[in-house]
Residue frames relative to the residue before (quaternion, step in Angstrom):
aa qw qx qy qz dx dy dz
M 1.0000 0.0000 0.0000 0.0000 0.00 0.00 0.00
A 0.5706 0.6112 -0.3733 0.4017 3.56 1.17 -0.51
D 0.5892 0.5936 -0.3638 0.4100 3.62 1.21 -0.41
I 0.7412 0.3260 -0.1929 0.5542 3.59 1.22 -0.41
P 0.2853 -0.7760 0.5358 0.1713 3.60 -0.26 1.20
V 0.6112 -0.5468 0.4240 0.3843 3.56 -1.18 0.58
G 0.8091 0.2508 -0.2126 0.4870 3.55 -0.94 0.97
E 0.7035 0.4178 -0.2617 0.5119 3.58 1.28 0.17
G 0.3020 -0.7302 0.5808 0.1956 3.52 -1.37 0.12
R 0.1410 -0.7577 0.6300 0.0956 3.53 -1.31 0.37
A 0.3492 -0.7322 0.5492 0.2007 3.56 -1.12 0.72
Y 0.0201 -0.7747 0.6313 -0.0287 3.53 -1.07 0.88
T 0.3164 -0.6742 0.6134 0.2628 3.54 -1.33 0.21
V 0.0300 -0.7971 0.6014 -0.0446 3.55 -0.66 1.18
A 0.8255 -0.1142 0.0222 0.5523 3.58 -0.55 1.20
G 0.7351 -0.4369 0.2189 0.4699 3.57 0.98 0.90
E 0.6279 0.5289 -0.3282 0.4672 3.60 1.29 -0.06
P 0.3706 -0.6999 0.5517 0.2616 3.62 -0.92 0.80
V 0.0133 -0.8141 0.5765 -0.0686 3.57 -0.61 1.21
A 0.2123 -0.7418 0.6230 0.1286 3.56 -1.05 0.84
V 0.1221 -0.7870 0.6035 0.0399 3.57 -0.79 1.08
F 0.1349 -0.8065 0.5751 0.0259 3.55 -0.80 1.09
H 0.2420 -0.7371 0.6175 0.1295 3.55 -1.06 0.89
L 0.2453 -0.8153 0.5113 0.1174 3.55 -0.14 1.31
R 0.6623 -0.5414 0.3564 0.3759 3.56 -1.20 0.56
G 0.6612 0.4975 -0.3026 0.4730 3.60 1.14 -0.56
G 0.6215 -0.5690 0.3265 0.4282 3.59 1.30 -0.05
D 0.5610 0.6145 -0.3864 0.3979 3.60 1.22 -0.33
L 0.3269 -0.7006 0.5951 0.2193 3.53 -1.35 0.38
R 0.0476 -0.7502 0.6574 0.0527 3.54 -1.23 0.57
A 0.0877 -0.7876 0.6092 0.0307 3.57 -1.06 0.80
V 0.0508 0.7868 -0.6081 0.0926 3.56 -0.84 1.08
S 0.7038 -0.3853 0.3522 0.4817 3.56 -1.32 0.03
A 0.4223 -0.7445 0.4651 0.2258 3.57 -0.91 0.91
V 0.7208 0.4190 -0.2235 0.5049 3.57 1.24 -0.37
C 0.4280 -0.6940 0.5196 0.2553 3.57 -0.82 1.01
P 0.4387 -0.7243 0.4627 0.2624 3.61 -0.73 0.99
H 0.5627 0.6203 -0.3916 0.3811 3.61 1.16 -0.39
A 0.8226 -0.1167 0.1196 0.5435 3.60 0.64 -1.08
G 0.6434 -0.5790 0.3166 0.3880 3.58 1.15 0.54
G 0.2972 0.7846 -0.4978 0.2196 3.58 1.18 0.42
P 0.4844 -0.6718 0.4819 0.2860 3.58 -1.14 0.67
L 0.2833 -0.8194 0.4725 0.1584 3.58 -0.01 1.28
A 0.5924 0.5762 -0.3792 0.4163 3.62 1.06 -0.59
D 0.6677 0.4795 -0.2931 0.4881 3.59 1.21 -0.45
G 0.5156 0.6710 -0.3991 0.3530 3.59 1.29 -0.11
Q 0.5484 -0.5786 0.4877 0.3558 3.52 -1.32 0.29
I 0.1662 -0.7638 0.6081 0.1383 3.56 -1.08 0.66
D 0.0796 -0.7699 0.6332 -0.0023 3.49 -1.11 0.87
G 0.8080 -0.1004 0.0263 0.5800 3.57 -0.19 1.24
Q 0.7927 -0.2353 0.2234 0.5162 3.56 -0.49 -1.24
V 0.6248 0.5436 -0.3140 0.4642 3.60 1.26 0.31
V 0.1652 -0.7401 0.6389 0.1296 3.56 -1.15 0.71
I 0.2278 -0.7547 0.6059 0.1070 3.55 -1.10 0.84
C 0.4236 -0.7140 0.4980 0.2506 3.58 -0.64 1.13
P 0.4595 -0.7198 0.4478 0.2650 3.60 -0.84 0.92
L 0.6382 0.5529 -0.3451 0.4097 3.63 1.14 -0.36
H 0.8453 0.0253 0.0394 0.5322 3.59 0.67 -1.07
Q 0.5082 -0.7098 0.3726 0.3148 3.58 1.27 0.45
H 0.2979 0.7125 -0.5683 0.2840 3.59 1.00 0.73
T 0.2469 -0.8002 0.5368 0.1029 3.57 -0.98 0.85
Y 0.1006 -0.7894 0.6056 0.0047 3.52 -1.17 0.81
D 0.4346 -0.6641 0.5444 0.2715 3.54 -1.07 0.80
L 0.3817 -0.7625 0.4798 0.2068 3.60 -0.68 1.08
T 0.6346 0.5249 -0.3398 0.4543 3.60 1.18 -0.33
T 0.7985 0.2854 -0.1253 0.5150 3.57 0.91 -0.95
G 0.4123 -0.7026 0.4718 0.3374 3.59 1.17 -0.56
C 0.4634 0.7060 -0.4306 0.3184 3.58 1.29 -0.11
S 0.4339 -0.6691 0.5442 0.2607 3.53 -1.06 0.85
L 0.2365 -0.7617 0.5891 0.1299 3.53 -1.04 0.85
S 0.7183 0.4048 -0.2306 0.5167 3.56 1.33 0.10
G 0.6756 -0.5611 0.2836 0.3852 3.57 1.14 0.65
Q 0.5285 0.6118 -0.4278 0.4042 3.60 1.18 0.35
K 0.6712 -0.4380 0.3849 0.4577 3.57 -1.33 -0.01
D 0.5100 -0.6613 0.4597 0.3021 3.60 -1.02 0.80
L 0.4718 -0.6561 0.5192 0.2783 3.55 -1.32 0.43
R 0.4764 -0.5911 0.5470 0.3529 3.55 -1.29 0.33
V 0.2221 -0.7598 0.6008 0.1110 3.54 -1.10 0.79
Y 0.1423 -0.7898 0.5946 0.0483 3.55 -1.01 0.88
A 0.4875 -0.6255 0.5151 0.3252 3.56 -1.18 0.57
A 0.0058 -0.7872 0.6162 -0.0244 3.57 -0.98 0.92
E 0.0625 0.7894 -0.6076 0.0611 3.54 -1.01 0.83
V 0.3826 -0.6875 0.5666 0.2448 3.54 -1.33 0.32
T 0.3843 -0.7182 0.5329 0.2292 3.55 -0.87 0.98
A 0.7107 -0.4561 0.3247 0.4259 3.58 -1.31 0.20
D 0.7259 0.3986 -0.2505 0.5015 3.59 1.12 -0.57
G 0.6483 -0.5895 0.2934 0.3823 3.59 1.22 0.49
E 0.4890 0.6553 -0.4390 0.3724 3.59 1.23 0.19
V 0.3574 -0.7182 0.5570 0.2148 3.57 -1.00 0.85
V 0.0834 -0.7801 0.6199 0.0132 3.56 -0.90 1.04
V 0.0974 -0.7790 0.6190 0.0225 3.55 -0.86 1.08
S 0.2551 -0.7740 0.5646 0.1309 3.57 -0.84 1.01
V 0.0780 -0.7774 0.6240 0.0083 3.54 -0.79 1.10
P 0.4033 -0.7379 0.4824 0.2452 3.61 -0.64 1.09
């Protein structure tokens, strides 16, 4: 968990899928598709505000809990993410 500072995101490849993992200010983790469906923006580099990520390229917004677009774009895939007892982040990809 130390790899993801509070209020930021990081991109990983999990089982061949690009996944962005966000460490929310309240301590929770959220994991979604790492690539913005609009123009391929790197969502892990986006700003997060509460439960929302803002794509750094064109400011499209997505709910980090549901993956739903709040700006009329295609929705993101959402993945389960948790922290193990030894602080390792585990993301489940179906």
